[in-house]
py3Dmol code that shows the C-alpha trace and the ligand (Angstrom):
import py3Dmol

protein = """\
ATOM      1  CA  MET A   1       0.000   0.000   0.000  1.00  0.00           C
ATOM      2  CA  LEU A   2       1.273   3.467  -0.880  1.00  0.00           C
ATOM      3  CA  LYS A   3       2.341   5.536   2.124  1.00  0.00           C
ATOM      4  CA  TYR A   4       4.640   8.237   0.771  1.00  0.00           C
ATOM      5  CA  LEU A   5       4.653  10.709  -2.088  1.00  0.00           C
ATOM      6  CA  VAL A   6       8.036  12.173  -3.024  1.00  0.00           C
ATOM      7  CA  ILE A   7       7.686  15.511  -4.827  1.00  0.00           C
ATOM      8  CA  LEU A   8      10.669  16.804  -6.809  1.00  0.00           C
ATOM      9  CA  LEU A   9      10.242  20.576  -6.681  1.00  0.00           C
ATOM     10  CA  ASP A  10      12.718  21.288  -9.455  1.00  0.00           C
ATOM     11  CA  ASP A  11      14.769  19.429 -12.048  1.00  0.00           C
ATOM     12  CA  THR A  12      17.816  20.325  -9.940  1.00  0.00           C
ATOM     13  CA  SER A  13      16.367  18.886  -6.711  1.00  0.00           C
ATOM     14  CA  THR A  14      19.116  17.083  -4.860  1.00  0.00           C
ATOM     15  CA  SER A  15      19.586  13.351  -5.146  1.00  0.00           C
ATOM     16  CA  PHE A  16      19.370  11.725  -1.728  1.00  0.00           C
ATOM     17  CA  CYS A  17      20.024   8.167  -2.811  1.00  0.00           C
ATOM     18  CA  HIS A  18      22.090   5.989  -5.183  1.00  0.00           C
ATOM     19  CA  TYR A  19      20.957   7.691  -8.414  1.00  0.00           C
ATOM     20  CA  ASP A  20      22.710  10.807  -9.758  1.00  0.00           C
ATOM     21  CA  ASN A  21      20.920  13.945 -10.801  1.00  0.00           C
ATOM     22  CA  ARG A  22      23.029  15.389 -13.614  1.00  0.00           C
ATOM     23  CA  LYS A  23      20.517  18.081 -14.540  1.00  0.00           C
ATOM     24  CA  SER A  24      22.027  21.518 -14.007  1.00  0.00           C
ATOM     25  CA  GLU A  25      19.293  23.650 -15.554  1.00  0.00           C
ATOM     26  CA  SER A  26      16.481  24.678 -13.234  1.00  0.00           C
ATOM     27  CA  ARG A  27      12.959  23.641 -14.213  1.00  0.00           C
ATOM     28  CA  LEU A  28      10.679  24.543 -11.359  1.00  0.00           C
ATOM     29  CA  MET A  29       7.532  22.501 -10.796  1.00  0.00           C
ATOM     30  CA  PRO A  30       4.676  24.775 -11.964  1.00  0.00           C
ATOM     31  CA  ILE A  31       2.541  25.996  -9.076  1.00  0.00           C
ATOM     32  CA  GLU A  32      -0.577  24.249 -10.429  1.00  0.00           C
ATOM     33  CA  THR A  33       1.330  20.940 -10.617  1.00  0.00           C
ATOM     34  CA  LEU A  34       2.554  21.434  -7.062  1.00  0.00           C
ATOM     35  CA  LYS A  35      -0.983  22.098  -5.833  1.00  0.00           C
ATOM     36  CA  GLY A  36      -2.225  19.075  -7.809  1.00  0.00           C
ATOM     37  CA  GLY A  37       0.466  16.911  -6.181  1.00  0.00           C
ATOM     38  CA  ILE A  38      -0.505  18.102  -2.728  1.00  0.00           C
ATOM     39  CA  ARG A  39      -4.167  17.372  -3.550  1.00  0.00           C
ATOM     40  CA  PHE A  40      -3.232  13.869  -4.737  1.00  0.00           C
ATOM     41  CA  GLY A  41      -1.276  13.263  -1.536  1.00  0.00           C
ATOM     42  CA  MET A  42      -4.210  14.394   0.598  1.00  0.00           C
ATOM     43  CA  MET A  43      -6.766  12.292  -1.315  1.00  0.00           C
ATOM     44  CA  GLU A  44      -4.578   9.184  -1.092  1.00  0.00           C
ATOM     45  CA  ASN A  45      -3.639   9.893   2.522  1.00  0.00           C
ATOM     46  CA  LEU A  46       0.094   9.926   1.726  1.00  0.00           C
ATOM     47  CA  MET A  47       2.910  11.502   3.704  1.00  0.00           C
ATOM     48  CA  ILE A  48       4.596  13.993   1.370  1.00  0.00           C
ATOM     49  CA  GLN A  49       8.378  14.429   1.206  1.00  0.00           C
ATOM     50  CA  PHE A  50       9.423  17.535  -0.699  1.00  0.00           C
ATOM     51  CA  VAL A  51      12.842  17.364  -2.328  1.00  0.00           C
ATOM     52  CA  TYR A  52      14.425  20.797  -2.719  1.00  0.00           C
ATOM     53  CA  PRO A  53      16.992  22.284  -5.078  1.00  0.00           C
ATOM     54  CA  VAL A  54      19.747  24.469  -3.650  1.00  0.00           C
ATOM     55  CA  ASP A  55      18.106  27.686  -4.906  1.00  0.00           C
ATOM     56  CA  ALA A  56      15.315  29.374  -2.951  1.00  0.00           C
ATOM     57  CA  LEU A  57      11.738  28.695  -4.091  1.00  0.00           C
ATOM     58  CA  PRO A  58       9.199  31.418  -4.981  1.00  0.00           C
ATOM     59  CA  LEU A  59       6.942  32.516  -2.144  1.00  0.00           C
ATOM     60  CA  GLU A  60       3.806  30.994  -3.688  1.00  0.00           C
ATOM     61  CA  HIS A  61       5.482  27.574  -3.755  1.00  0.00           C
ATOM     62  CA  LEU A  62       6.512  27.910  -0.113  1.00  0.00           C
ATOM     63  CA  LYS A  63       2.969  28.931   0.833  1.00  0.00           C
ATOM     64  CA  ALA A  64       1.462  25.933  -1.003  1.00  0.00           C
ATOM     65  CA  ILE A  65       3.900  23.566   0.731  1.00  0.00           C
ATOM     66  CA  GLU A  66       2.884  24.918   4.122  1.00  0.00           C
ATOM     67  CA  THR A  67      -0.744  23.874   3.509  1.00  0.00           C
ATOM     68  CA  ILE A  68       0.106  20.246   4.320  1.00  0.00           C
ATOM     69  CA  ASP A  69       2.047  18.262   6.885  1.00  0.00           C
ATOM     70  CA  HIS A  70       5.275  17.208   5.159  1.00  0.00           C
ATOM     71  CA  GLY A  71       8.942  16.295   5.325  1.00  0.00           C
ATOM     72  CA  VAL A  72      11.790  18.263   3.741  1.00  0.00           C
ATOM     73  CA  ILE A  73      14.857  16.795   2.041  1.00  0.00           C
ATOM     74  CA  ALA A  74      17.297  19.518   0.952  1.00  0.00           C
ATOM     75  CA  PRO A  75      20.915  19.834  -0.117  1.00  0.00           C
ATOM     76  CA  SER A  76      23.384  21.533   2.212  1.00  0.00           C
ATOM     77  CA  GLY A  77      23.412  25.170   1.159  1.00  0.00           C
ATOM     78  CA  SER A  78      19.660  25.356   0.651  1.00  0.00           C
ATOM     79  CA  PRO A  79      18.052  28.188   2.641  1.00  0.00           C
ATOM     80  CA  VAL A  80      15.185  25.936   3.796  1.00  0.00           C
ATOM     81  CA  SER A  81      15.111  24.241   7.191  1.00  0.00           C
ATOM     82  CA  ALA A  82      15.296  20.531   6.358  1.00  0.00           C
ATOM     83  CA  ASP A  83      14.471  17.305   8.160  1.00  0.00           C
ATOM     84  CA  VAL A  84      17.181  15.629   6.118  1.00  0.00           C
ATOM     85  CA  VAL A  85      20.229  17.520   4.828  1.00  0.00           C
ATOM     86  CA  VAL A  86      22.115  15.955   1.929  1.00  0.00           C
ATOM     87  CA  PHE A  87      25.834  16.338   1.202  1.00  0.00           C
ATOM     88  CA  ASN A  88      27.109  15.575  -2.244  1.00  0.00           C
ATOM     89  CA  ASP A  89      30.768  16.251  -1.482  1.00  0.00           C
ATOM     90  CA  TRP A  90      33.184  15.626   1.384  1.00  0.00           C
ATOM     91  CA  ASP A  91      34.428  19.187   1.649  1.00  0.00           C
ATOM     92  CA  THR A  92      31.015  20.579   2.541  1.00  0.00           C
ATOM     93  CA  PHE A  93      30.268  17.548   4.724  1.00  0.00           C
ATOM     94  CA  LEU A  94      33.361  18.085   6.862  1.00  0.00           C
ATOM     95  CA  LYS A  95      33.133  21.867   7.089  1.00  0.00           C
ATOM     96  CA  PHE A  96      29.402  21.998   7.847  1.00  0.00           C
ATOM     97  CA  ASP A  97      28.331  23.765  11.003  1.00  0.00           C
ATOM     98  CA  TYR A  98      26.119  21.007  12.440  1.00  0.00           C
ATOM     99  CA  PRO A  99      23.102  22.144  14.434  1.00  0.00           C
ATOM    100  CA  ASP A 100      22.124  20.220  17.562  1.00  0.00           C
ATOM    101  CA  MET A 101      21.771  16.716  16.196  1.00  0.00           C
ATOM    102  CA  GLY A 102      19.559  15.946  13.146  1.00  0.00           C
ATOM    103  CA  THR A 103      19.565  13.541  10.199  1.00  0.00           C
ATOM    104  CA  PHE A 104      22.081  13.823   7.383  1.00  0.00           C
ATOM    105  CA  VAL A 105      22.898  11.984   4.166  1.00  0.00           C
ATOM    106  CA  LEU A 106      26.393  11.705   2.734  1.00  0.00           C
ATOM    107  CA  ARG A 107      26.482  10.639  -0.917  1.00  0.00           C
ATOM    108  CA  THR A 108      29.940   9.405  -1.810  1.00  0.00           C
ATOM    109  CA  ASP A 109      31.718   6.898  -3.998  1.00  0.00           C
ATOM    110  CA  SER A 110      33.324   3.966  -2.232  1.00  0.00           C
ATOM    111  CA  LYS A 111      36.872   5.128  -3.031  1.00  0.00           C
ATOM    112  CA  GLN A 112      36.513   8.410  -1.147  1.00  0.00           C
ATOM    113  CA  LEU A 113      34.621   6.741   1.674  1.00  0.00           C
ATOM    114  CA  CYS A 114      37.303   4.112   2.178  1.00  0.00           C
ATOM    115  CA  GLU A 115      40.023   6.783   2.252  1.00  0.00           C
ATOM    116  CA  ASN A 116      38.265   8.919   4.847  1.00  0.00           C
ATOM    117  CA  PRO A 117      36.930   6.791   7.724  1.00  0.00           C
ATOM    118  CA  LYS A 118      38.784   8.806  10.383  1.00  0.00           C
ATOM    119  CA  TYR A 119      36.968  11.985   9.335  1.00  0.00           C
ATOM    120  CA  LEU A 120      33.575  10.406   9.965  1.00  0.00           C
ATOM    121  CA  GLU A 121      34.101  10.078  13.703  1.00  0.00           C
ATOM    122  CA  SER A 122      33.852  13.776  14.551  1.00  0.00           C
ATOM    123  CA  VAL A 123      30.644  14.118  12.512  1.00  0.00           C
ATOM    124  CA  LEU A 124      29.077  11.045  14.094  1.00  0.00           C
ATOM    125  CA  TYR A 125      29.440  12.683  17.516  1.00  0.00           C
ATOM    126  CA  GLN A 126      27.364  15.634  16.313  1.00  0.00           C
ATOM    127  CA  VAL A 127      24.406  14.027  14.547  1.00  0.00           C
ATOM    128  CA  THR A 128      21.445  11.834  15.451  1.00  0.00           C
ATOM    129  CA  ARG A 129      21.648   9.842  12.249  1.00  0.00           C
ATOM    130  CA  LEU A 130      23.984   9.630   9.290  1.00  0.00           C
ATOM    131  CA  ASN A 131      22.952   7.759   6.149  1.00  0.00           C
ATOM    132  CA  ILE A 132      25.925   6.977   3.941  1.00  0.00           C
ATOM    133  CA  VAL A 133      24.872   6.295   0.361  1.00  0.00           C
ATOM    134  CA  LEU A 134      27.300   4.748  -2.099  1.00  0.00           C
ATOM    135  CA  THR A 135      27.070   6.184  -5.589  1.00  0.00           C
ATOM    136  CA  ASP A 136      29.163   3.545  -7.369  1.00  0.00           C
ATOM    137  CA  ILE A 137      27.914   0.182  -6.085  1.00  0.00           C
ATOM    138  CA  GLU A 138      27.331  -1.110  -9.599  1.00  0.00           C
ATOM    139  CA  THR A 139      30.999  -0.695 -10.605  1.00  0.00           C
ATOM    140  CA  MET A 140      32.618  -2.103  -7.449  1.00  0.00           C
ATOM    141  CA  ASN A 141      34.987  -5.038  -7.973  1.00  0.00           C
ATOM    142  CA  ASP A 142      36.670  -7.536  -5.645  1.00  0.00           C
ATOM    143  CA  GLU A 143      39.426  -5.083  -4.745  1.00  0.00           C
ATOM    144  CA  ASP A 144      36.835  -2.428  -3.886  1.00  0.00           C
ATOM    145  CA  PHE A 145      34.929  -4.955  -1.758  1.00  0.00           C
ATOM    146  CA  GLU A 146      38.077  -5.685   0.252  1.00  0.00           C
ATOM    147  CA  LYS A 147      38.632  -1.977   0.860  1.00  0.00           C
ATOM    148  CA  TYR A 148      34.990  -1.522   1.783  1.00  0.00           C
ATOM    149  CA  ASP A 149      35.193  -4.321   4.321  1.00  0.00           C
ATOM    150  CA  ARG A 150      38.273  -2.704   5.886  1.00  0.00           C
ATOM    151  CA  PHE A 151      36.367   0.599   6.009  1.00  0.00           C
ATOM    152  CA  LEU A 152      33.412  -1.103   7.728  1.00  0.00           C
ATOM    153  CA  ASP A 153      35.838  -2.580  10.222  1.00  0.00           C
ATOM    154  CA  GLU A 154      36.992   0.927  11.113  1.00  0.00           C
ATOM    155  CA  LEU A 155      33.422   2.207  11.199  1.00  0.00           C
ATOM    156  CA  ARG A 156      32.559  -0.573  13.652  1.00  0.00           C
ATOM    157  CA  GLY A 157      35.369   0.635  15.915  1.00  0.00           C
ATOM    158  CA  ILE A 158      34.071   4.213  15.709  1.00  0.00           C
ATOM    159  CA  MET A 159      30.493   3.151  16.514  1.00  0.00           C
ATOM    160  CA  LYS A 160      31.681   1.018  19.421  1.00  0.00           C
ATOM    161  CA  ARG A 161      33.570   3.971  20.919  1.00  0.00           C
ATOM    162  CA  LEU A 162      30.488   6.169  20.507  1.00  0.00           C
ATOM    163  CA  TYR A 163      28.138   3.678  22.142  1.00  0.00           C
ATOM    164  CA  LEU A 164      30.535   3.027  25.028  1.00  0.00           C
ATOM    165  CA  LYS A 165      30.562   6.769  25.690  1.00  0.00           C
ATOM    166  CA  GLY A 166      26.754   6.789  25.844  1.00  0.00           C
ATOM    167  CA  TYR A 167      25.979   8.157  22.383  1.00  0.00           C
ATOM    168  CA  GLN A 168      23.252   6.417  20.378  1.00  0.00           C
ATOM    169  CA  THR A 169      24.114   7.723  16.936  1.00  0.00           C
ATOM    170  CA  GLN A 170      22.625   5.750  14.076  1.00  0.00           C
ATOM    171  CA  CYS A 171      24.588   5.015  10.938  1.00  0.00           C
ATOM    172  CA  ASN A 172      22.577   3.115   8.345  1.00  0.00           C
ATOM    173  CA  LEU A 173      25.503   0.943   7.220  1.00  0.00           C
ATOM    174  CA  ILE A 174      25.996  -0.741  10.544  1.00  0.00           C
ATOM    175  CA  THR A 175      23.429   0.088  13.232  1.00  0.00           C
ATOM    176  CA  ASP A 176      20.165  -0.378  11.294  1.00  0.00           C
ATOM    177  CA  ARG A 177      20.564  -4.139  10.948  1.00  0.00           C
ATOM    178  CA  ILE A 178      21.088  -4.470  14.695  1.00  0.00           C
ATOM    179  CA  VAL A 179      17.600  -3.205  15.500  1.00  0.00           C
ATOM    180  CA  LEU A 180      15.705  -4.878  12.646  1.00  0.00           C
ATOM    181  CA  ASP A 181      13.984  -8.250  12.800  1.00  0.00           C
ATOM    182  CA  ALA A 182      12.356  -8.081   9.355  1.00  0.00           C
ATOM    183  CA  MET A 183      13.000  -6.522   5.957  1.00  0.00           C
ATOM    184  CA  ASN A 184      13.018  -2.733   5.941  1.00  0.00           C
ATOM    185  CA  ASN A 185      13.806  -1.741   2.366  1.00  0.00           C
ATOM    186  CA  CYS A 186      13.179   1.359   0.276  1.00  0.00           C
ATOM    187  CA  ASN A 187      10.008  -0.121  -1.277  1.00  0.00           C
ATOM    188  CA  ALA A 188       9.767   2.396  -4.118  1.00  0.00           C
ATOM    189  CA  GLY A 189       6.828   1.428  -6.300  1.00  0.00           C
ATOM    190  CA  THR A 190       4.948  -0.209  -3.434  1.00  0.00           C
ATOM    191  CA  GLU A 191       5.166   2.179  -0.467  1.00  0.00           C
ATOM    192  CA  SER A 192       6.321   5.308  -2.264  1.00  0.00           C
ATOM    193  CA  ILE A 193       5.920   7.003  -5.597  1.00  0.00           C
ATOM    194  CA  THR A 194       7.552  10.122  -7.049  1.00  0.00           C
ATOM    195  CA  LEU A 195       5.978  13.133  -8.734  1.00  0.00           C
ATOM    196  CA  ALA A 196       8.363  14.981 -11.079  1.00  0.00           C
ATOM    197  CA  PRO A 197       8.214  18.664 -12.143  1.00  0.00           C
ATOM    198  CA  ASN A 198       6.574  17.536 -15.428  1.00  0.00           C
ATOM    199  CA  GLY A 199       3.455  16.366 -13.559  1.00  0.00           C
ATOM    200  CA  LYS A 200       4.178  12.650 -14.158  1.00  0.00           C
ATOM    201  CA  PHE A 201       4.665   9.856 -11.654  1.00  0.00           C
ATOM    202  CA  TYR A 202       7.806   7.699 -11.539  1.00  0.00           C
ATOM    203  CA  ILE A 203       8.761   4.680  -9.459  1.00  0.00           C
ATOM    204  CA  CYS A 204      11.489   6.760  -7.793  1.00  0.00           C
ATOM    205  CA  PRO A 205      13.457   9.944  -8.639  1.00  0.00           C
ATOM    206  CA  GLY A 206      16.180   7.827 -10.289  1.00  0.00           C
ATOM    207  CA  PHE A 207      13.666   6.615 -12.902  1.00  0.00           C
ATOM    208  CA  TYR A 208      12.818  10.231 -13.755  1.00  0.00           C
ATOM    209  CA  TYR A 209      16.402  11.441 -13.984  1.00  0.00           C
ATOM    210  CA  ASP A 210      17.387   8.434 -16.128  1.00  0.00           C
ATOM    211  CA  GLY A 211      14.558   9.161 -18.590  1.00  0.00           C
ATOM    212  CA  LEU A 212      12.708   5.905 -17.840  1.00  0.00           C
ATOM    213  CA  ASP A 213       8.977   5.495 -18.412  1.00  0.00           C
ATOM    214  CA  ALA A 214       6.494   7.356 -16.250  1.00  0.00           C
ATOM    215  CA  VAL A 215       3.851   5.362 -14.361  1.00  0.00           C
ATOM    216  CA  GLY A 216       0.971   7.760 -14.820  1.00  0.00           C
ATOM    217  CA  SER A 217       0.373  11.452 -14.335  1.00  0.00           C
ATOM    218  CA  LEU A 218      -1.635  13.827 -12.189  1.00  0.00           C
ATOM    219  CA  GLU A 219      -4.036  14.163 -15.098  1.00  0.00           C
ATOM    220  CA  ASP A 220      -4.572  10.453 -15.783  1.00  0.00           C
ATOM    221  CA  GLY A 221      -3.803   8.950 -12.372  1.00  0.00           C
ATOM    222  CA  LEU A 222      -1.308   6.286 -11.333  1.00  0.00           C
ATOM    223  CA  ASP A 223      -0.763   3.408 -13.729  1.00  0.00           C
ATOM    224  CA  ILE A 224       1.962   1.009 -12.574  1.00  0.00           C
ATOM    225  CA  LYS A 225       2.272  -1.960 -14.940  1.00  0.00           C
ATOM    226  CA  ASN A 226       2.826  -5.271 -13.140  1.00  0.00           C
ATOM    227  CA  PRO A 227       2.848  -3.669  -9.684  1.00  0.00           C
ATOM    228  CA  GLN A 228       3.536  -7.029  -8.053  1.00  0.00           C
ATOM    229  CA  LEU A 229       7.093  -6.979  -9.452  1.00  0.00           C
ATOM    230  CA  TYR A 230       8.023  -4.203  -7.007  1.00  0.00           C
ATOM    231  CA  ARG A 231       6.839  -6.186  -4.011  1.00  0.00           C
ATOM    232  CA  LEU A 232       9.161  -8.128  -1.737  1.00  0.00           C
ATOM    233  CA  ASP A 233       7.121 -11.318  -2.135  1.00  0.00           C
ATOM    234  CA  HIS A 234       7.881 -11.232  -5.873  1.00  0.00           C
ATOM    235  CA  ALA A 235      11.644 -10.783  -5.397  1.00  0.00           C
ATOM    236  CA  PRO A 236      12.870 -14.398  -5.309  1.00  0.00           C
ATOM    237  CA  LEU A 237      16.231 -13.697  -3.621  1.00  0.00           C
ATOM    238  CA  CYS A 238      15.328 -10.748  -1.410  1.00  0.00           C
ATOM    239  CA  ARG A 239      12.284 -12.367   0.155  1.00  0.00           C
ATOM    240  CA  ILE A 240      14.452 -15.041   1.770  1.00  0.00           C
ATOM    241  CA  CYS A 241      17.404 -12.775   2.547  1.00  0.00           C
ATOM    242  CA  GLU A 242      18.457 -11.642   6.004  1.00  0.00           C
ATOM    243  CA  ALA A 243      20.203  -8.375   5.102  1.00  0.00           C
ATOM    244  CA  TYR A 244      17.141  -6.639   6.516  1.00  0.00           C
ATOM    245  CA  HIS A 245      18.643  -3.149   6.277  1.00  0.00           C
ATOM    246  CA  CYS A 246      19.441  -3.452   2.538  1.00  0.00           C
ATOM    247  CA  LYS A 247      17.787  -0.763   0.420  1.00  0.00           C
ATOM    248  CA  ARG A 248      16.866  -3.423  -2.167  1.00  0.00           C
ATOM    249  CA  CYS A 249      17.198  -0.599  -4.636  1.00  0.00           C
ATOM    250  CA  ILE A 250      14.742  -1.058  -7.496  1.00  0.00           C
ATOM    251  CA  TRP A 251      16.552   1.616  -9.539  1.00  0.00           C
ATOM    252  CA  LEU A 252      19.888  -0.234  -9.164  1.00  0.00           C
ATOM    253  CA  ASN A 253      18.187  -3.530 -10.009  1.00  0.00           C
ATOM    254  CA  GLN A 254      16.722  -2.076 -13.192  1.00  0.00           C
ATOM    255  CA  LYS A 255      20.060  -0.487 -14.114  1.00  0.00           C
ATOM    256  CA  THR A 256      22.205  -3.555 -13.500  1.00  0.00           C
ATOM    257  CA  THR A 257      19.986  -6.556 -14.307  1.00  0.00           C
ATOM    258  CA  ILE A 258      17.140  -4.927 -16.314  1.00  0.00           C
ATOM    259  CA  GLU A 259      14.759  -6.622 -13.868  1.00  0.00           C
ATOM    260  CA  VAL A 260      13.258  -4.512 -11.096  1.00  0.00           C
ATOM    261  CA  ASN A 261      13.034  -7.513  -8.776  1.00  0.00           C
ATOM    262  CA  THR A 262      16.512  -8.978  -9.380  1.00  0.00           C
ATOM    263  CA  PRO A 263      19.478  -7.435  -7.542  1.00  0.00           C
ATOM    264  CA  SER A 264      23.032  -7.296  -8.819  1.00  0.00           C
ATOM    265  CA  HIS A 265      25.857  -9.273  -7.202  1.00  0.00           C
ATOM    266  CA  GLU A 266      27.430  -5.979  -6.076  1.00  0.00           C
ATOM    267  CA  GLN A 267      24.348  -4.761  -4.187  1.00  0.00           C
ATOM    268  CA  CYS A 268      24.110  -8.069  -2.319  1.00  0.00           C
ATOM    269  CA  VAL A 269      27.816  -8.264  -1.436  1.00  0.00           C
ATOM    270  CA  VAL A 270      27.863  -4.723  -0.059  1.00  0.00           C
ATOM    271  CA  ALA A 271      24.712  -5.352   2.032  1.00  0.00           C
ATOM    272  CA  HIS A 272      26.080  -8.627   3.421  1.00  0.00           C
ATOM    273  CA  MET A 273      29.403  -7.067   4.397  1.00  0.00           C
ATOM    274  CA  GLU A 274      27.423  -4.463   6.324  1.00  0.00           C
ATOM    275  CA  ARG A 275      25.257  -7.181   7.880  1.00  0.00           C
ATOM    276  CA  ASN A 276      28.326  -9.110   9.024  1.00  0.00           C
ATOM    277  CA  GLN A 277      29.899  -6.029  10.593  1.00  0.00           C
ATOM    278  CA  ALA A 278      26.578  -5.255  12.315  1.00  0.00           C
ATOM    279  CA  ARG A 279      26.725  -8.778  13.778  1.00  0.00           C
ATOM    280  CA  LEU A 280      30.238  -8.199  15.141  1.00  0.00           C
ATOM    281  CA  LEU A 281      29.244  -4.808  16.568  1.00  0.00           C
ATOM    282  CA  LEU A 282      26.174  -6.317  18.227  1.00  0.00           C
ATOM    283  CA  ASN A 283      28.296  -9.048  19.829  1.00  0.00           C
ATOM    284  CA  GLU A 284      30.846  -6.511  21.088  1.00  0.00           C
ATOM    285  CA  LEU A 285      28.155  -4.256  22.542  1.00  0.00           C
ATOM    286  CA  GLN A 286      26.411  -7.247  24.152  1.00  0.00           C
ATOM    287  CA  ASP A 287      29.701  -8.168  25.839  1.00  0.00           C
ATOM    288  CA  ARG A 288      29.728  -4.657  27.337  1.00  0.00           C
ATOM    289  CA  GLY A 289      26.104  -4.984  28.498  1.00  0.00           C
ATOM    290  CA  ILE A 290      24.675  -2.498  25.984  1.00  0.00           C
ATOM    291  CA  TYR A 291      22.365  -4.902  24.117  1.00  0.00           C
ATOM    292  CA  ASP A 292      20.354  -7.848  25.358  1.00  0.00           C
ATOM    293  CA  LYS A 293      22.110 -11.182  24.765  1.00  0.00           C
ATOM    294  CA  LYS A 294      18.861 -12.608  23.361  1.00  0.00           C
ATOM    295  CA  GLN A 295      19.241 -10.490  20.241  1.00  0.00           C
ATOM    296  CA  GLU A 296      21.049 -12.421  17.526  1.00  0.00           C
ATOM    297  CA  ILE A 297      22.361 -11.955  14.013  1.00  0.00           C
ATOM    298  CA  LYS A 298      23.373 -15.393  12.791  1.00  0.00           C
ATOM    299  CA  GLU A 299      26.787 -16.076  11.351  1.00  0.00           C
ATOM    300  CA  ILE A 300      26.604 -16.918   7.639  1.00  0.00           C
ATOM    301  CA  SER A 301      29.258 -18.025   5.182  1.00  0.00           C
ATOM    302  CA  TYR A 302      28.133 -16.268   1.997  1.00  0.00           C
ATOM    303  CA  LEU A 303      28.083 -12.686   0.735  1.00  0.00           C
ATOM    304  CA  ASP A 304      25.646 -13.164  -2.130  1.00  0.00           C
ATOM    305  CA  PRO A 305      22.423 -15.139  -1.491  1.00  0.00           C
ATOM    306  CA  PHE A 306      22.480 -16.158  -5.162  1.00  0.00           C
ATOM    307  CA  ASP A 307      25.435 -18.448  -4.331  1.00  0.00           C
ATOM    308  CA  VAL A 308      23.382 -20.492  -1.858  1.00  0.00           C
ATOM    309  CA  LYS A 309      19.901 -20.184  -3.333  1.00  0.00           C
ATOM    310  CA  ASP A 310      19.705 -23.932  -4.055  1.00  0.00           C
ATOM    311  CA  GLU A 311      20.187 -24.702  -0.343  1.00  0.00           C
ATOM    312  CA  TRP A 312      17.130 -22.674   0.683  1.00  0.00           C
TER     313      TRP A 312
END
"""
ligand_1 = """\
8
SF4
S 21.244 -8.270 -0.062
Fe 20.591 -8.788 -2.130
S 19.052 -10.415 -1.844
Fe 19.327 -9.376 0.152
S 17.727 -7.784 0.217
Fe 19.607 -6.819 -0.583
S 19.414 -6.973 -2.805
Fe 17.931 -8.434 -1.938
"""
view = py3Dmol.view(width=600, height=400)
view.addModel(protein, "pdb")
view.setStyle({"model": 0}, {"cartoon": {"style": "trace"}})
view.addModel(ligand_1, "xyz")
view.setStyle({"model": 1}, {"stick": {}})
view.zoomTo()
view.show()
């Protein structure tokens, strides 16, 4: 069932996930489209997330947005007060004047991430939650995986130090899996849908920015072909997987395997490395009395469920 409507306010609205937005020319959502989107959200009882560009919006857009309860995703540098602030480069991320806590997204390629683990620690002391989003999962190779695992090892050490000092900072790569006992994926196409500045619906913003087919419009309504394909119960590998925190990114699936319900090897390996480090962190924190010993993440021997699918 749909729960969220993501509204891209401009063609230059920030990416907050794996996809890139390479559009540099502003194309503001017309005010009538914005009002139509808000109406659609109200009629369907959806929580609306507005995704902002860096430039300020006209007053009439801001007034329309204020007519409904909503969330704000904005790039660092945007004048709006955001629930989620997105960084697209390390320089800004490290120099940012963090307010008291809050939720932040760092979009980075794996190379830069693996070179900079020590810089993360100071930020993690200042935020409530940091989501780290890799922008190059689909091109990672075995060497990159090894580096990523070493990075996660360091991140585990950082998180352990934080928790032992009484902080409860969340970092999606390692702490989410600890608190989950069932799949908690992105669910674009089933729980959320995106409205683009052109008045058309897309499975997620990545589908719009990549020029993929729309799934309806404000004028004609939603029209998702084969909607079951976006559901977890129609994803043969994911539905029996235990990397509960994995985004199960439909956009990455479509890009790498041409099937929205089939993940790439790279997405699975990355998620399982994170899962395994979450398991180690949980065990270490349990030994220090921070988590209940009853909680368990089982040890597994594979990094890609495809390799063991015949045993299930
Ligand atoms: S790790 Fe792979 S199989 Fe598991 S949920 Fe993620 S994409 Fe699906």
